[in-house]
N, C-alpha and C positions, 0 to 999 in steps of 0.2 A: 557632508555625512557626519552625524553626531559621533562623538568619541564613545568608546565602550565604557561601561561602568566597571567599577572595581570587581563586583561579583562575577561579571562576564569573563573578565580576564583571569581571575584567580580562584574562582569557584567558591567564594565565601562572601560574607557581609562586609561592606565597607565600614570603617570605624568612624563614628560620629564623635565630636568633642565630648570629653568626660565619660565616654562609654568604656566598657571593659576592654582591656588590652589582651587579645587572644594570642596564643602561641603562633598562629598563622601570621599575625601582624609582625611579630618579632622576627619570624623567619624571612618574611619579605624584606624588612628593613635591613637585616643582616646580609641577605643576598644582594640587595642593591648596593650596599656599601662595598662588598667584595668585588662586584663587577666594576664599580666606579674606580676602585683602586687598580684593578687589572688594566683598565683602559688608560688611566693616567700614567702608570708605570711604562706602558708601551709607548705612549706619546713622548714622555720625558727622555726615555732611552734613545728614541729616534731623534729627538731634538738635539741631544748631546752629540750623536753621530754626525748630524748635519753641521753643527756649529763648532764643535770641539771646545766649547766654552766651559770654564770651571764654575761659572756663576749663573744662577737662575733667579729670575724675578717672576712672581706670580700675582695675578689679580683675578677679580671676578668672584662670584658666589662660591664656586667650587674651591677656591683658595682659602675659604673659611672652614674647610673640612680638616679640622685639626688632627683627627685620627690618622688620615693619610699623610698630612704634613710632617708628622713625626717620623715617617718612614723614608722620606725623600733622600736624605743624605746617606742613609744606610743601604738603600736598595737601588740607587742610581749612581752614575759616575760624577754627578755634580758635587762640588766641594763647598759651595756657599749657596744659601738660599735667602731671599728677602721677600717678604710679603707685607704690603701696606696694611696698617691697622684698620683702615677703612677700605677694604678690598672690594669696592663698588665703583659706580660711576664717579663718585666724589674723589676717590683716590686716583682713579685713572685720569681725571682731569688735571690733577697736579703733575702726574707723570708726563702728560702731553705738553703741559706748559714748560716743564723742565727740558723736555726734548727739543721743543722749538727754540727756547732760549739758549741752550748749550750747544745743540747740534746744528740746527738750521742757521741760527744767527752766530754761531761759533764764539759764544761768550765763555769766559772762564767759569769753571764749575766752583763757585764760591759758596754755594748753599748746600747743606747736607741735612736730610731729614733724620733727626735723632730721637725724637720722642713723640708720643701721641697726644700730648696735652696742649691742644690747639684751640680749645673752645673758650666760652666765657669764663671769667674769673671774678671773684668778689673780695674786696678788701675787708680787713677786720672792722674798719669804720662803717662800711656798708652793712656788714652782718650785724654789728651792734645796733645800728639805727633800726634795722628790721626787728630785732629782738625787743628793743625798748618800746618801739612804736606799738607793738602788739602785746606788751606786758608779759613777755616770756621770761620765766625764771631761769637764770643761767649762772654758771661759774666761769671764771676766766683764768687760764693758765698764765704763769709769769713768763715762760719762755718755752721753746720747743723741747728742751730736755725734760722739763717738768711735764709737758703734755705727753710725750711718748712714754715716759715712765708710768704715769698714772693710767693712761689708756691701756697699756700692756697689762697692768694689774686688773683692770676691769675685764679685759678679754680673758685673762687667766681664771677669773672668777666665773667664767662661762656666761657672761652677759653678751647680748647681741648689740654691736656698735655700728651705727651709721656714720660713715666717714666722708666728709665733704671738705675737700682741700684743693686750693689752687684752681688752675684752668681745667675745664672739663675735657675728658677724653674725646678724641675724634674717632668714631667707629662704633661697632655694635657691642664691644666688650667694655665692662667697667674695669679700670686698671689702676685703681687707687686714688682717684680724684672724686668719683661719685660711687663709692662701694659700700657694701655691708660686710663687716668683718666679724669673725668669731673664731672660737678655739677648735682647731682641726683635730686635736687630741681627744676630744670628747666624743665617745661613740654615739651619743644621743643627739649630737648637734644637727645632723641632717634633718631629723624629725622635728627638732626645735625650730629650725629655720623655716621648714615647710609649714609648720603649724602657726608660727608667729607672723610670717611675712609672705613667703613666696607662693605657697599653695600650688606647687608644681607636681607633675607626675612623679611617683616614687622612684621610677627608674632613672630619672635625670640626675646626674652627679653634680656636686659642687666642686669648684676649682680650688686647688692649692696655690698659694702665693709664697715664694721663697726668694731670698737674695741670690743673685746670679752665681756667685762663687760657691754657694752652699748646695746648688741644685745637683751636682754630680754625686754628692753624698747620699742623697735620698732617691734619685731617679736614674734609670739607665738611659741617659740622654746623650745627645751629641756633645762633644767637647772640642772647642769651646761651644758654649750654648748659643745657638743661632738667635739672631735678633728677633725673628717672629715669636719666640717664646716670651719676649717682653710684652707682646701684644696678645697673649693667651691664645696663640694659634698653633701650638704644638702639643700633642698628647704623647707621653712617654710612659713606659712601665715604671711603677714605683717598686723599689727594691723590696724583696719579700720580707726582709727583717723589719721593715717599717710599716707594713700593712696594719698591724695592730696598734702602732704608735700614732698614726694619723688616719683613723677609720672614717672620719667625716668627709675625707676627700679621696678615699681609695675606692675606685669604681669596682663593679662586680668582676671585671676582668683583670683587676690589679693595676690598672693604669690611672693616670691623673692628667688633666688638662691644665698644666701648670702655667702660672705667670711668673716670670723672673723679673726682679727689680734690681737696677744698678744704682749705686749711691749717687753718681753724677746726674742721673736722670730724674730721680724723685727721692731726695734725701730724707724728708720727713717720714715717708712711707717705709723706706729702707730702715731707718732708725727704729721705727715702731716694731718691725718684724724682729730686729735684733734684740730689742728689749724684751719682747715676748719670749724669745728663745732663751734668754737668761733665766726666766722663771720656769719655763716648761721643759727645757732641755731639748726641744725640737723647734727650731725657728721657722715654723710654717703656720700660716693662718688660712682659714677659709675666706675666699673673696668671691662675693656674688654681687650682681648689679643692684644699685640703690633704686629700687622701684618695686611695685607690686605687680603681680601677673596681669598682663594686658595693658599696662601703662608704660610710657617711655621712661628711660633713666632720668632722674631728677636733674635739673639744671641750676635753679636759683635757690636762695635761702627759703623763699616761700615754698617751693616744691619740696625741699628737704624736710622742713618742719612739718608740713602737712602730711607727708608720707609717713614720717615717724609716728605722729599722733594718731594716724589711722590704722596702725599696725601694732604688733607686739614687740617692736624694736625697743630695747631698754633705754638707749641713750643716743644722742647725736653729738658728734664732735665736728664743729663747723668753724673753720679758722682756728682761733685760739680759745674758742668757747665750748663748754660742755653743757648740754641740755638734757636733763633726765625727764623722760616721759611722765613718770609717776609724780613729779613735782609740779606739773603743769595741768591746768583744767582740761579735761578730755574734750569739751566742746570746742576748744580752740583749733582743732584740726579741720573743722568745717570750713569750706571754701568761702562762705559768706562772712564768717568771723575773721577770716584773713584776707578779705577783699583788698585788692591792690588798686589804687586810684589810676 
């Protein structure tokens, strides 16, 4: 028996891509979110009654519902929650392997998952070889202190910065390895990002990134901040006095899907945020994934350079190198011009 169409179920037209977003569509989405939260709360409270555990681990697609995740510790008896940054079959496979190794085979628990940066990485030598092979104009910073200070000034000047550093994140969120960063204090930044790069629906918010110890200053968040916030998996209310200070990341309901950064986890990213805070007075940046709509997050130097040159991103910070889009020939973003042997 064929499934019923949207219009049969809800009495209105289904929404095609890029079509007008009607109030009916918003109402259905809000009702679905509310119902999902009701069911999850019921399940988690029952789970706690059955196990009496203080600890909760979640996985699967629903575990990426960051709006609900931010309510777990507040609205259930659990005291700790952990969600894998790749809450899909990939993350589950790691959990299964750990379970077999530690529990079935009774081996010592010697390995702890502490950060999401598990993907490919590229050395400065590899990045430089790519830039010189393709005639890319670049500058190189002397050290990390010079890099973070100068990039913070570029961000404070309201430029859009593509940030390509270290090993790629594992999972659907860009977490400061393959990110696009910008000034959260600029009220026009959401429109700038959508115009220059993302071309997303206007209702979709951009995420704030903040150092973990500073999060309670700006967000009504759990304390200590749960680890899933490091993976951009928790939405919390932004304190009302900061709504006007970080408008680019304050959602219509006053919330933000924050990413927290810990110094021991990603020091370069952490230091950049701190340097930006010295200039702006608010150590919070916009962090969105380094890609254009419909394409995956960039992985390699080739991907990063091509993405920048095909958008309105102002500059790319890749390893210790700074590449300005305006200083490089526009045709160089073409895949044929950057063909890899």
